[in-house]
The first five atom37 places (N, CA, C, CB, O) and aatype in JSON, in Angstrom:
{
  "aatype": [20, 20, 20, 20, 20, 20, 20, 20, 20, 20, 20, 20, 20, 20, 20, 20, 20, 20, 20, 20, 20, 20, 20, 20, 20, 20, 20, 20, 20, 20, 20, 20, 20, 20, 20, 20, 20, 20, 20, 20, 20, 20, 20, 20, 20, 20, 20, 20, 20, 20, 20, 20, 20, 20, 20, 20, 20, 20, 20, 20, 20, 20, 20, 20, 20, 20, 20, 20, 20, 20, 20, 20, 20, 20, 20, 20, 20, 20, 20, 20, 20, 20, 20, 20, 20, 20, 20, 20, 20, 20, 20, 20, 20, 20, 20, 20, 20, 20, 20, 20, 20, 20, 20, 20, 20, 20, 20, 20, 20, 20, 20],
  "atom_mask": [
    [1, 1, 1, 1, 1],
    [1, 1, 1, 1, 1],
    [1, 1, 1, 1, 1],
    [1, 1, 1, 1, 1],
    [1, 1, 1, 1, 1],
    [1, 1, 1, 1, 1],
    [1, 1, 1, 1, 1],
    [1, 1, 1, 1, 1],
    [1, 1, 1, 1, 1],
    [1, 1, 1, 1, 1],
    [1, 1, 1, 1, 1],
    [1, 1, 1, 1, 1],
    [1, 1, 1, 1, 1],
    [1, 1, 1, 1, 1],
    [1, 1, 1, 1, 1],
    [1, 1, 1, 1, 1],
    [1, 1, 1, 1, 1],
    [1, 1, 1, 1, 1],
    [1, 1, 1, 1, 1],
    [1, 1, 1, 1, 1],
    [1, 1, 1, 1, 1],
    [1, 1, 1, 1, 1],
    [1, 1, 1, 1, 1],
    [1, 1, 1, 1, 1],
    [1, 1, 1, 1, 1],
    [1, 1, 1, 1, 1],
    [1, 1, 1, 1, 1],
    [1, 1, 1, 1, 1],
    [1, 1, 1, 1, 1],
    [1, 1, 1, 1, 1],
    [1, 1, 1, 1, 1],
    [1, 1, 1, 1, 1],
    [1, 1, 1, 1, 1],
    [1, 1, 1, 1, 1],
    [1, 1, 1, 1, 1],
    [1, 1, 1, 1, 1],
    [1, 1, 1, 1, 1],
    [1, 1, 1, 1, 1],
    [1, 1, 1, 1, 1],
    [1, 1, 1, 1, 1],
    [1, 1, 1, 1, 1],
    [1, 1, 1, 1, 1],
    [1, 1, 1, 1, 1],
    [1, 1, 1, 1, 1],
    [1, 1, 1, 1, 1],
    [1, 1, 1, 1, 1],
    [1, 1, 1, 1, 1],
    [1, 1, 1, 1, 1],
    [1, 1, 1, 1, 1],
    [1, 1, 1, 1, 1],
    [1, 1, 1, 1, 1],
    [1, 1, 1, 1, 1],
    [1, 1, 1, 1, 1],
    [1, 1, 1, 1, 1],
    [1, 1, 1, 1, 1],
    [1, 1, 1, 1, 1],
    [1, 1, 1, 1, 1],
    [1, 1, 1, 1, 1],
    [1, 1, 1, 1, 1],
    [1, 1, 1, 1, 1],
    [1, 1, 1, 1, 1],
    [1, 1, 1, 1, 1],
    [1, 1, 1, 1, 1],
    [1, 1, 1, 1, 1],
    [1, 1, 1, 1, 1],
    [1, 1, 1, 1, 1],
    [1, 1, 1, 1, 1],
    [1, 1, 1, 1, 1],
    [1, 1, 1, 1, 1],
    [1, 1, 1, 1, 1],
    [1, 1, 1, 1, 1],
    [1, 1, 1, 1, 1],
    [1, 1, 1, 1, 1],
    [1, 1, 1, 1, 1],
    [1, 1, 1, 1, 1],
    [1, 1, 1, 1, 1],
    [1, 1, 1, 1, 1],
    [1, 1, 1, 1, 1],
    [1, 1, 1, 1, 1],
    [1, 1, 1, 1, 1],
    [1, 1, 1, 1, 1],
    [1, 1, 1, 1, 1],
    [1, 1, 1, 1, 1],
    [1, 1, 1, 1, 1],
    [1, 1, 1, 1, 1],
    [1, 1, 1, 1, 1],
    [1, 1, 1, 1, 1],
    [1, 1, 1, 1, 1],
    [1, 1, 1, 1, 1],
    [1, 1, 1, 1, 1],
    [1, 1, 1, 1, 1],
    [1, 1, 1, 1, 1],
    [1, 1, 1, 1, 1],
    [1, 1, 1, 1, 1],
    [1, 1, 1, 1, 1],
    [1, 1, 1, 1, 1],
    [1, 1, 1, 1, 1],
    [1, 1, 1, 1, 1],
    [1, 1, 1, 1, 1],
    [1, 1, 1, 1, 1],
    [1, 1, 1, 1, 1],
    [1, 1, 1, 1, 1],
    [1, 1, 1, 1, 1],
    [1, 1, 1, 1, 1],
    [1, 1, 1, 1, 1],
    [1, 1, 1, 1, 1],
    [1, 1, 1, 1, 1],
    [1, 1, 1, 1, 1],
    [1, 1, 1, 1, 1],
    [1, 1, 1, 1, 1],
    [1, 1, 1, 1, 1]
  ],
  "atom_positions": [
    [[13.72, 5.87, 4.45], [12.85, 6.68, 5.28], [12.91, 6.22, 6.74], [11.41, 6.62, 4.76], [13.09, 7.04, 7.64]],
    [[12.76, 4.92, 6.98], [12.75, 4.43, 8.35], [14.11, 4.57, 9.03], [12.31, 2.98, 8.39], [14.18, 4.78, 10.24]],
    [[15.18, 4.46, 8.26], [16.51, 4.68, 8.83], [16.65, 6.12, 9.32], [17.6, 4.35, 7.8], [17.27, 6.37, 10.35]],
    [[16.08, 7.07, 8.58], [16.12, 8.47, 8.99], [15.32, 8.69, 10.28], [15.58, 9.37, 7.87], [15.75, 9.42, 11.17]],
    [[14.17, 8.05, 10.36], [13.34, 8.15, 11.57], [14.11, 7.59, 12.76], [12.0, 7.39, 11.39], [14.14, 8.2, 13.83]],
    [[14.72, 6.43, 12.56], [15.45, 5.79, 13.66], [16.66, 6.63, 14.08], [15.91, 4.38, 13.26], [17.0, 6.66, 15.26]],
    [[17.31, 7.29, 13.14], [18.44, 8.15, 13.49], [17.99, 9.28, 14.42], [19.09, 8.73, 12.21], [18.73, 9.68, 15.32]],
    [[16.79, 9.79, 14.19], [16.23, 10.86, 15.04], [15.69, 10.32, 16.35], [15.13, 11.6, 14.29], [15.74, 10.98, 17.39]],
    [[15.16, 9.08, 16.29], [14.49, 8.48, 17.45], [15.02, 7.06, 17.65], [12.94, 8.46, 17.25], [14.35, 6.09, 17.3]],
    [[16.23, 6.92, 18.23], [16.84, 5.59, 18.33], [16.03, 4.59, 19.16], [18.2, 5.72, 18.93], [16.21, 3.38, 19.02]],
    [[15.15, 5.08, 20.01], [14.33, 4.19, 20.83], [12.93, 3.98, 20.23], [14.21, 4.75, 22.24], [12.0, 3.61, 20.94]],
    [[12.8, 4.23, 18.92], [11.49, 4.13, 18.28], [10.88, 2.74, 18.4], [11.61, 4.51, 16.82], [11.59, 1.75, 18.55]],
    [[9.58, 2.7, 18.33], [8.82, 1.46, 18.23], [7.99, 1.57, 16.96], [7.91, 1.21, 19.52], [7.29, 2.57, 16.75]],
    [[8.06, 0.56, 16.12], [7.32, 0.56, 14.86], [5.93, -0.02, 15.1], [8.07, -0.25, 13.77], [5.79, -1.16, 15.55]],
    [[4.9, 0.77, 14.8], [3.51, 0.3, 14.85], [3.07, 0.04, 13.43], [2.57, 1.35, 15.57], [3.27, 0.89, 12.56]],
    [[2.47, -1.11, 13.17], [2.0, -1.41, 11.82], [0.87, -2.42, 11.87], [3.15, -1.93, 10.95], [0.57, -3.0, 12.91]],
    [[0.24, -2.63, 10.71], [-0.94, -3.47, 10.62], [-0.69, -4.94, 10.38], [-1.79, -2.97, 9.56], [-1.65, -5.72, 10.31]],
    [[0.56, -5.35, 10.26], [0.86, -6.78, 10.14], [0.51, -7.42, 8.82], [0.17, -7.49, 11.2], [0.36, -8.64, 8.76]],
    [[0.38, -6.65, 7.77], [0.05, -7.22, 6.46], [1.19, -8.13, 5.99], [-0.22, -6.1, 5.42], [2.36, -7.81, 6.2]],
    [[0.86, -9.26, 5.37], [1.91, -10.19, 4.92], [2.65, -9.73, 3.68], [1.31, -11.53, 4.66], [3.59, -10.41, 3.25]],
    [[2.27, -8.61, 3.09], [2.98, -8.09, 1.91], [2.83, -6.57, 1.87], [2.43, -8.74, 0.59], [2.08, -5.98, 2.65]],
    [[3.55, -5.97, 0.96], [3.46, -4.53, 0.8], [4.33, -3.76, 1.79], [2.05, -4.09, 0.94], [5.26, -4.31, 2.38]],
    [[4.0, -2.5, 1.96], [4.81, -1.59, 2.79], [4.92, -2.05, 4.23], [4.23, -0.19, 2.75], [5.98, -1.93, 4.85]],
    [[3.82, -2.58, 4.78], [3.88, -3.04, 6.17], [4.85, -4.2, 6.34], [2.49, -3.45, 6.65], [5.59, -4.26, 7.31]],
    [[4.84, -5.12, 5.4], [5.77, -6.26, 5.46], [7.21, -5.79, 5.32], [5.44, -7.28, 4.37], [8.09, -6.26, 6.03]],
    [[7.45, -4.87, 4.39], [8.79, -4.32, 4.21], [9.25, -3.63, 5.5], [8.81, -3.32, 3.02], [10.39, -3.81, 5.93]],
    [[8.37, -2.84, 6.11], [8.71, -2.16, 7.36], [8.99, -3.16, 8.47], [7.58, -1.21, 7.77], [9.92, -2.96, 9.26]],
    [[8.21, -4.23, 8.54], [8.43, -5.25, 9.58], [9.79, -5.94, 9.37], [7.29, -6.3, 9.56], [10.51, -6.19, 10.34]],
    [[10.14, -6.24, 8.14], [11.45, -6.84, 7.84], [12.57, -5.88, 8.19], [11.54, -7.25, 6.35], [13.61, -6.28, 8.72]],
    [[12.37, -4.61, 7.9], [13.35, -3.57, 8.26], [13.55, -3.59, 9.77], [12.88, -2.16, 7.79], [14.69, -3.61, 10.25]],
    [[12.46, -3.6, 10.53], [12.55, -3.58, 11.99], [13.22, -4.86, 12.51], [11.16, -3.43, 12.61], [14.05, -4.8, 13.42]],
    [[12.87, -6.0, 11.94], [13.5, -7.25, 12.36], [15.01, -7.19, 12.17], [12.92, -8.43, 11.56], [15.76, -7.58, 13.06]],
    [[15.45, -6.72, 11.02], [16.87, -6.72, 10.72], [17.66, -5.72, 11.57], [17.07, -6.41, 9.26], [18.87, -5.83, 11.69]],
    [[16.96, -4.74, 12.15], [17.63, -3.73, 12.96], [17.28, -3.84, 14.44], [17.27, -2.35, 12.47], [17.64, -2.98, 15.24]],
    [[16.59, -4.9, 14.79], [16.19, -5.15, 16.2], [15.38, -4.0, 16.78], [17.44, -5.38, 17.05], [15.55, -3.62, 17.94]],
    [[14.49, -3.44, 15.95], [13.59, -2.37, 16.39], [12.31, -3.03, 16.9], [13.28, -1.35, 15.22], [11.74, -3.89, 16.23]],
    [[11.86, -2.63, 18.07], [10.62, -3.17, 18.64], [9.44, -2.85, 17.73], [10.38, -2.61, 20.06], [9.39, -1.8, 17.1]],
    [[8.49, -3.79, 17.68], [7.3, -3.63, 16.85], [6.05, -3.94, 17.65], [7.38, -4.53, 15.61], [6.06, -4.8, 18.54]],
    [[4.99, -3.25, 17.34], [3.66, -3.57, 17.85], [2.76, -3.73, 16.63], [3.13, -2.46, 18.86], [2.62, -2.8, 15.83]],
    [[2.16, -4.9, 16.51], [1.33, -5.21, 15.35], [-0.14, -5.04, 15.71], [1.62, -6.65, 14.84], [-0.6, -5.56, 16.73]],
    [[-0.86, -4.32, 14.87], [-2.29, -4.09, 15.04], [-3.0, -4.73, 13.84], [-2.63, -2.55, 15.15], [-3.22, -4.07, 12.82]],
    [[-3.34, -5.99, 13.97], [-4.02, -6.67, 12.85], [-5.5, -6.34, 12.86], [-3.81, -8.21, 12.94], [-6.1, -6.2, 13.93]],
    [[-6.1, -6.21, 11.7], [-7.54, -5.96, 11.65], [-8.32, -7.16, 12.19], [-7.99, -5.66, 10.2], [-7.94, -8.3, 11.94]],
    [[-9.37, -6.9, 12.92], [-10.24, -7.97, 13.44], [-11.41, -8.13, 12.47], [-10.75, -7.65, 14.91], [-12.47, -7.52, 12.64]],
    [[-11.2, -8.95, 11.45], [-12.19, -9.14, 10.4], [-13.47, -9.78, 10.92], [-11.62, -9.98, 9.28], [-14.56, -9.48, 10.43]],
    [[-13.36, -10.66, 11.91], [-14.54, -11.34, 12.46], [-15.46, -10.34, 13.17], [-14.11, -12.46, 13.43], [-16.67, -10.38, 13.0]],
    [[-14.86, -9.48, 13.95], [-15.65, -8.53, 14.73], [-16.14, -7.34, 13.89], [-14.81, -8.02, 15.9], [-17.28, -6.91, 14.05]],
    [[-15.28, -6.81, 13.01], [-15.62, -5.56, 12.33], [-15.9, -5.7, 10.83], [-14.51, -4.6, 12.52], [-16.28, -4.72, 10.19]],
    [[-15.73, -6.87, 10.28], [-15.96, -7.13, 8.87], [-15.27, -6.11, 7.97], [-17.45, -7.14, 8.58], [-14.06, -5.92, 8.1]],
    [[-15.97, -5.45, 7.07], [-15.35, -4.52, 6.12], [-14.74, -3.28, 6.79], [-16.36, -4.09, 5.11], [-13.88, -2.62, 6.21]],
    [[-15.19, -2.98, 7.99], [-14.65, -1.82, 8.7], [-13.36, -2.16, 9.46], [-15.69, -1.27, 9.68], [-12.75, -1.28, 10.06]],
    [[-12.94, -3.41, 9.42], [-11.8, -3.88, 10.22], [-10.53, -3.04, 10.04], [-11.5, -5.3, 9.87], [-9.93, -2.66, 11.04]],
    [[-10.1, -2.75, 8.82], [-8.85, -1.98, 8.72], [-8.99, -0.55, 9.23], [-8.38, -1.95, 7.28], [-8.02, 0.04, 9.71]],
    [[-10.19, 0.01, 9.14], [-10.4, 1.37, 9.64], [-10.43, 1.38, 11.17], [-11.71, 1.94, 9.08], [-9.91, 2.31, 11.8]],
    [[-11.03, 0.36, 11.77], [-11.03, 0.22, 13.23], [-9.61, -0.02, 13.73], [-11.96, -0.93, 13.68], [-9.22, 0.46, 14.79]],
    [[-8.83, -0.8, 12.94], [-7.43, -1.03, 13.27], [-6.67, 0.3, 13.27], [-6.79, -2.01, 12.27], [-5.85, 0.53, 14.16]],
    [[-6.94, 1.16, 12.3], [-6.31, 2.48, 12.27], [-6.61, 3.23, 13.56], [-6.8, 3.3, 11.06], [-5.72, 3.87, 14.14]],
    [[-7.85, 3.17, 14.02], [-8.23, 3.84, 15.27], [-7.41, 3.31, 16.43], [-9.73, 3.64, 15.55], [-6.93, 4.08, 17.27]],
    [[-7.25, 1.98, 16.49], [-6.47, 1.38, 17.59], [-5.01, 1.82, 17.54], [-6.56, -0.16, 17.52], [-4.4, 2.09, 18.58]],
    [[-4.45, 1.9, 16.34], [-3.06, 2.35, 16.23], [-2.92, 3.78, 16.73], [-2.57, 2.24, 14.76], [-1.96, 4.11, 17.43]],
    [[-3.85, 4.63, 16.36], [-3.77, 6.03, 16.76], [-4.04, 6.23, 18.24], [-4.74, 6.85, 15.95], [-3.6, 7.23, 18.81]],
    [[-4.76, 5.31, 18.86], [-4.97, 5.39, 20.32], [-3.65, 5.26, 21.07], [-5.95, 4.3, 20.78], [-3.54, 5.7, 22.21]],
    [[-2.64, 4.67, 20.43], [-1.31, 4.55, 21.03], [-0.57, 5.89, 21.01], [-0.49, 3.49, 20.29], [0.52, 6.0, 21.58]],
    [[-1.15, 6.9, 20.37], [-0.59, 8.25, 20.27], [0.85, 8.25, 19.76], [-0.66, 8.93, 21.61], [1.77, 8.67, 20.47]],
    [[1.05, 7.77, 18.53], [2.4, 7.82, 17.97], [2.85, 9.26, 17.79], [2.47, 7.07, 16.62], [2.02, 10.16, 17.67]],
    [[4.17, 9.48, 17.77], [4.66, 10.84, 17.59], [4.67, 11.24, 16.12], [6.06, 10.99, 18.17], [4.93, 12.4, 15.79]],
    [[4.38, 10.29, 15.25], [4.3, 10.57, 13.83], [3.8, 9.36, 13.07], [5.64, 11.0, 13.29], [3.83, 8.24, 13.58]],
    [[3.34, 9.6, 11.85], [2.83, 8.54, 10.98], [3.51, 8.68, 9.62], [1.26, 8.61, 10.84], [3.54, 9.76, 9.04]],
    [[4.04, 7.56, 9.13], [4.6, 7.52, 7.78], [3.58, 6.8, 6.91], [6.01, 6.79, 7.75], [3.17, 5.68, 7.22]],
    [[3.17, 7.46, 5.82], [2.12, 6.91, 4.96], [2.71, 6.57, 3.59], [0.94, 7.91, 4.82], [3.38, 7.39, 2.96]],
    [[2.45, 5.36, 3.15], [2.86, 4.92, 1.83], [1.64, 5.0, 0.92], [3.46, 3.47, 1.85], [0.53, 4.72, 1.36]],
    [[1.82, 5.37, -0.33], [0.69, 5.53, -1.24], [0.04, 4.19, -1.57], [1.13, 6.22, -2.51], [0.67, 3.14, -1.47]],
    [[-1.22, 4.24, -1.97], [-1.82, 3.04, -2.52], [-3.2, 2.67, -2.06], [-0.97, 1.96, -2.24], [-3.88, 1.92, -2.76]],
    [[-3.66, 3.16, -0.91], [-5.0, 2.71, -0.52], [-5.75, 3.78, 0.25], [-4.89, 1.45, 0.33], [-5.17, 4.69, 0.84]],
    [[-7.07, 3.64, 0.21], [-7.92, 4.51, 1.0], [-7.75, 4.27, 2.49], [-9.36, 4.31, 0.61], [-8.03, 5.15, 3.3]],
    [[-7.3, 3.09, 2.84], [-7.07, 2.76, 4.25], [-5.91, 3.6, 4.78], [-6.78, 1.24, 4.43], [-5.98, 4.14, 5.88]],
    [[-4.85, 3.72, 3.99], [-3.71, 4.55, 4.39], [-4.12, 6.02, 4.44], [-2.53, 4.35, 3.42], [-3.71, 6.75, 5.34]],
    [[-4.92, 6.45, 3.48], [-5.4, 7.83, 3.46], [-6.26, 8.11, 4.69], [-6.2, 8.12, 2.18], [-6.19, 9.19, 5.27]],
    [[-7.07, 7.13, 5.09], [-7.89, 7.25, 6.29], [-7.01, 7.42, 7.53], [-8.8, 6.01, 6.45], [-7.3, 8.25, 8.39]],
    [[-5.94, 6.64, 7.6], [-5.01, 6.75, 8.73], [-4.39, 8.14, 8.76], [-3.9, 5.67, 8.64], [-4.31, 8.76, 9.82]],
    [[-3.96, 8.63, 7.61], [-3.35, 9.96, 7.54], [-4.35, 11.04, 7.96], [-2.84, 10.23, 6.13], [-4.0, 11.93, 8.73]],
    [[-5.56, 10.97, 7.46], [-6.58, 11.96, 7.81], [-6.87, 11.97, 9.31], [-7.87, 11.7, 7.04], [-6.93, 13.03, 9.93]],
    [[-7.04, 10.79, 9.88], [-7.33, 10.7, 11.32], [-6.15, 11.19, 12.15], [-7.68, 9.26, 11.71], [-6.34, 11.86, 13.17]],
    [[-4.93, 10.87, 11.72], [-3.74, 11.33, 12.45], [-3.67, 12.85, 12.44], [-2.46, 10.73, 11.83], [-3.41, 13.47, 13.47]],
    [[-3.9, 13.46, 11.26], [-3.86, 14.92, 11.16], [-4.88, 15.56, 12.08], [-4.1, 15.35, 9.7], [-4.6, 16.58, 12.72]],
    [[-6.08, 14.96, 12.14], [-7.12, 15.53, 13.01], [-6.73, 15.46, 14.48], [-8.45, 14.79, 12.8], [-7.17, 16.28, 15.29]],
    [[-5.88, 14.49, 14.83], [-5.41, 14.35, 16.2], [-4.15, 15.18, 16.47], [-5.13, 12.88, 16.51], [-3.63, 15.19, 17.58]],
    [[-3.68, 15.88, 15.44], [-2.48, 16.69, 15.59], [-1.19, 15.89, 15.5], [-2.52, 17.4, 16.89], [-0.13, 16.37, 15.92]],
    [[-1.26, 14.68, 14.97], [-0.08, 13.84, 14.81], [0.53, 14.13, 13.44], [-0.45, 12.31, 14.96], [-0.17, 14.04, 12.43]],
    [[1.81, 14.47, 13.39], [2.45, 14.76, 12.1], [2.39, 13.55, 11.16], [3.9, 15.18, 12.31], [2.52, 12.4, 11.59]],
    [[2.19, 13.82, 9.88], [2.08, 12.78, 8.86], [3.14, 13.05, 7.8], [0.64, 12.73, 8.23], [3.26, 14.17, 7.29]],
    [[3.91, 12.01, 7.46], [4.89, 12.11, 6.39], [4.53, 11.13, 5.31], [6.32, 11.84, 6.92], [4.2, 9.97, 5.58]],
    [[4.6, 11.58, 4.08], [4.39, 10.73, 2.92], [5.68, 9.96, 2.64], [3.95, 11.57, 1.67], [6.76, 10.41, 3.02]],
    [[5.58, 8.83, 1.99], [6.75, 8.01, 1.66], [7.82, 8.81, 0.92], [6.34, 6.82, 0.83], [9.01, 8.55, 1.08]],
    [[7.4, 9.78, 0.12], [8.38, 10.57, -0.63], [9.12, 11.57, 0.26], [7.69, 11.32, -1.75], [9.98, 12.31, -0.21]],
    [[8.78, 11.57, 1.54], [9.47, 12.43, 2.49], [8.87, 13.8, 2.66], [10.86, 12.58, 2.07], [9.28, 14.55, 3.55]],
    [[7.91, 14.14, 1.84], [7.27, 15.44, 1.95], [6.17, 15.39, 3.0], [6.7, 15.88, 0.59], [5.44, 14.4, 3.07]],
    [[6.02, 16.42, 3.82], [4.92, 16.44, 4.77], [3.59, 16.5, 4.03], [5.06, 17.62, 5.74], [3.5, 17.06, 2.94]],
    [[2.58, 15.93, 4.62], [1.24, 16.03, 4.05], [0.87, 17.51, 3.98], [0.19, 15.21, 4.89], [1.3, 18.28, 4.84]],
    [[0.09, 17.92, 2.98], [-0.21, 19.34, 2.8], [-0.75, 20.04, 4.03], [-1.18, 19.5, 1.7], [-0.46, 21.22, 4.25]],
    [[-1.55, 19.35, 4.85], [-2.13, 20.0, 6.01], [-1.54, 19.47, 7.32], [-3.64, 19.81, 6.02], [-2.12, 19.67, 8.38]],
    [[-0.38, 18.8, 7.24], [0.22, 18.24, 8.45], [0.63, 19.36, 9.41], [1.45, 17.36, 8.09], [1.27, 20.33, 9.0]],
    [[0.25, 19.22, 10.66], [0.66, 20.22, 11.63], [2.16, 20.08, 11.92], [-0.16, 20.1, 12.94], [2.73, 19.0, 11.75]],
    [[2.78, 21.15, 12.35], [4.17, 21.04, 12.76], [4.23, 21.18, 14.26], [5.05, 22.12, 12.06], [3.56, 22.02, 14.86]],
    [[5.03, 20.33, 14.86], [5.21, 20.35, 16.31], [6.7, 20.39, 16.6], [4.53, 19.12, 17.0], [7.44, 19.53, 16.11]],
    [[7.13, 21.33, 17.35], [8.56, 21.41, 17.68], [8.97, 20.15, 18.43], [8.87, 22.67, 18.52], [8.31, 19.74, 19.39]],
    [[10.06, 19.56, 17.99], [10.6, 18.41, 18.69], [10.0, 17.08, 18.31], [10.44, 18.6, 20.13], [10.52, 16.04, 18.74]],
    [[8.95, 17.05, 17.54], [8.34, 15.78, 17.17], [8.9, 15.26, 15.87], [6.85, 15.91, 17.07], [9.27, 16.04, 14.98]],
    [[8.97, 13.94, 15.76], [9.4, 13.3, 14.53], [8.41, 12.23, 14.19], [10.83, 12.72, 14.66], [7.25, 12.3, 14.61]],
    [[8.83, 11.24, 13.45], [7.94, 10.16, 13.05], [8.39, 8.87, 13.66], [7.88, 10.04, 11.54], [9.58, 8.64, 13.87]],
    [[7.45, 8.03, 13.94], [7.76, 6.68, 14.41], [6.6, 5.79, 14.09], [8.06, 6.65, 15.93], [6.63, 4.59, 14.39]]
  ]
}
């Protein structure tokens, strides 16, 4: 999936939450091996406690990515997808299918 995104957007920057395992870790390793720039948005557990990953999602979306790739598995990822859709940011599921209500924008891809 990320190789396809990079083929469309060779100057992409990967934004992720910096998790030490799971999809975010795999994506970070992918970016490292391909020398793709990364910006890590770690949750601030001290400041936001249980809301930390949701606040982190808000911070990631403030960067106005041209797209969001969502991997299945958590309400946190679903929250990111929902918020992105409300902002008009295209959302792609890991299986490559667009989210059911994802808007389409000419010329936009995922990053």
